[in-house]
N, C-alpha and C positions, 0 to 999 in steps of 0.2 A: 625803317621807321614807319609806323602806321600813318596812313593817309587821313585826310580830313573826314572822309566818309566813315572810316573805322571809328574815329573818335566820336562822330555824330551818333553812330549806332550805339556805342558804349554809353553815351550820355542818355539816350532815350531809355535804354534798359535800366540804367542806374536811377533815372528819374521815376520810372514806374515802380521800382522796388523801394525807394527811400522817400520820395516827396510826400509831405504831409505826415510823416512818421516821426517818432521821437527815438533818438539813439539810446539804446540800453547798453551799448558798447561803442566807444569812439577812441580807439587806441592807435597811437603812433609808435612805430618801431624804427625810428631813425634818431640818432643822438641829439640833433639840434631841437627836436620837438618831443623828445621822450617823456618830458614831465607834464605835457599837456594831456588833458582828458576831455573829450567831447561828449561824454555820457550825459544824457539829459537834454541835449540840444535838439531842437526841431529842425528837420531838413525842409527848407522851403522849395528848392528846385535844384536840378542838376542840368547844366547847359554846356554845350561845347563852344569854344572860341578858337577857331582854327584848329590847331592840334593840342590845345589845352582843354582840360576838363575843369569846370568851375562848379563847386558844390556850395550853394548858398544856404546859409543857416538862418533860422528865425531870429537869432540874437544880433544880426547885423554883421556877421563875419562871413568870409568866403574862404573855402579850402580849394587851393589850386593844385592839380597834379598834371604831370606830363609823361607820356609813355616813352618818348625817345625811341631807341631801337628795340627794346625788349620788355617794356612794361605792359601790364594788363590788369584789368579789374575782372574778378570772377564773382559770380552771384550764386549763392546757395540757399537752400532752405535750412533753418536751424537744425543742427544735428547731422547734416549731410557731411560726407567726407570731402575735404578739400583736396583738389588735385592739380593746382596750378604750379606746383614745384615744391622744393624743400622748404621747410618752415623758416629757414634763415633768409629766404627771398621775400618773405612777407614784410611789407613796409607799412601797411595800414589795415585796420579792421573797422568797418562801420556796420553796425548791426541794429536792426529794429526787432520787434517781436516776430515779424514775418519773414525777414530776409537777412542774410549775412553777405556783405560785400567785402571781398578780400583783395587788397591791392598788392600785386607781385611786381618786384623790381621797378617800382615807380620812381620817377625823377622829378626834380624841381618842385618839391612839396612845400607849400607855403600856406600860412593862415593869416589873412589880413582883413581889416574892415572892408565890407562890401563897397563902401564909398571910395575906397582906394584901389579897386581892382586894376585901374589903369596903370598902376605902378608895375603890374605883372604882365598885362596884355595890351597896354595902350600903344605900344610900338607897332603892333600888327596892322597890316593892311586890311582892306575889306574882306570879310569872311565869305568865301566862295559858297558856303552852304548856309550862311546866316540869313535871317529874315530881313536884314538891312543891307543885303548885297548891293554894291555900287560899282558897276562896270566902269563908269567914267572915272571914278577915283582910282580904281586899279590901273587903268590905262595911263592916267596922269603920272602915277608913281613909276610905272614901267618906262614911260617916255622920258622921265627925269634922268635916266641913265642910258642914253641911246647907244653907247658903245659896249654895254654889257652883253655877254653871250646870252641868248634867249634861254638856253638850257639851264643857266645859272639863275637868271632873273625870275623864271617861273616858280622856282622852289624857295626863293627869298621871301620869307614870311612877312617882311616889311612891305612888300609890293601887294601881295594878295595872300590871305591866310588859308591854308588847308591843302594846297597842292603839294604832293610829294613826288618822289622819283618815278613811281609807276605811271601816274597820270601825266607827268611831264613827258616821258618818252612816248607814251601812247598817243597823246594829243599832237605832238610834233610829227609823228609818223602820219597820222590821218590827214593832217594839213600839209604834208609834204615839205616840212621845214627842217633843215639841218640843225642839229643842236647847237652848233657853234656859230650860227648866224647872229649878227648884231641885232639888237632889239630894233634899231632904226631901219633895218633892212627886211624885217618880217613883212610879207606882202599885206596881210590883213590881221593885225594884232588882235583886234576885237574878236574876230572869228576864232582865233586860236584859243584865247582865254575862255570864250563861251563853250568851245568844244571840250576843254578840260572840265569845265563845270558840268556840262551835260553828262559826261562819262561818270563823274562822281555821283551825280544825282540818280543815275540809273542803277547804282549799286547801294543806295542808302539803306535798304531794309533787309539786307542779307550780308553775311561776312564775305561771300565770294566776290572777287573784283574782276568781273568779266568786261572786256572792252571791245570784243569782236562780235558778240551776240551768238557765238558758237559755244555750246556747253560742253563739247567734247574735250577730254583731257589733252593738253598740249596745243589747243587751238583757241584758248580763251584770251590770249594776248597777241598783239601784232608783232611786237619786237621785244618786250620786256622778258628778260631771262632766256632769250633765244639766240645767243651768239653762235654763229656758224651754221645755223639752220636756215633753210630757204625762206625767203620772204613769201608770204601768202599771195601777194599781188604779182611779183615779177620773177620770183625764183632766185634772186640774188642772195648770197649769204649775208645774214645780219652781222653787223660789226659791233664791237664793244670797245669803249674807251673810257678814260677817267676825265672828269670835268669838274672845274671849280678850283678855288684856292687850295693850297696844300693841306690846310687844316680842316677843310670841308669837302674834300674830293668825294664825288659820287660816281659810280659806274653808270655809263650811259650807252644805251643800245640804239642803233639806227640802221636803216637800209640805205646803202650808198647810191642806189639807183632811184628809188622812190623819193629820197631826201637828198637830191643831188647837191654836192658841195659847191658853194659859191664864194668861199672865203679862203684866203691863204693861210689861215691859222688852224685848219682842220687837223685833228690828231690822227695818228695811226692807231688802228685797232690792236688790242693785245692779241697775241696768237700763241698757240701751243699750250694753253692752260684752260681748265674747265670753268664754266660759269659758276659763280657762287652768289646768287641773289640772296638777300636776307630772308630768313624763314618768316612765314606769315603766321601770326598768332591769332586765334579766334577769340573775340571778346564777347 
């Protein structure tokens, strides 16, 4: 699933292409909205909210899309060949005289009055990359469930919006926190949250998500996608486990030495099978 920085970058590029322009084509290719046509609408702005993309129109409506695991927006000059996938994967087309924005495999597409955006994103916690980021509120929400596993709490968008699996495992490694640690037992929760935010901000203006500062292939992440490989700090093999409720399980990587276990509920790593991290799509 794309992280908040990926959505932020997509919003910036979409805003540059569409803001201030009038749609000469505004087509939905999903059954529930197939009869709607946004042609003639002015695009006021495109902004991110956590992992949601909000396209605000001049007529007082907001179009919301979510990437989930495999969605993406591609931007082309008129007449250029589209290459985001087969035509049946196209869910939306927004085009002005200068640009064509094509949405592939988009999810949670909604069109609501801008004044009612909270119906769609009001449940989200403070946006890690938003102009109104509020660390104290994020900590308050995390502290409200002290027995939650920190690896689950960090990606719960109700606590703080934008952090995904990659920045979760990388910030936990850097801070030396085991993913199954109770929220109440994290030594410095504020420092952990701010570390995740700092990692995301460092990658805002490019699609590459580097957390180590080393641009060499295979050395761009501390633990993400590195099951069975030696930890860059101590040489111990990185472990892989599944974390979260059954319907929302995510694979989690960690170093058993640098992130020493202090809880009786630590899982055993999967063994004998290759890593299968989700593919990264460039937006």
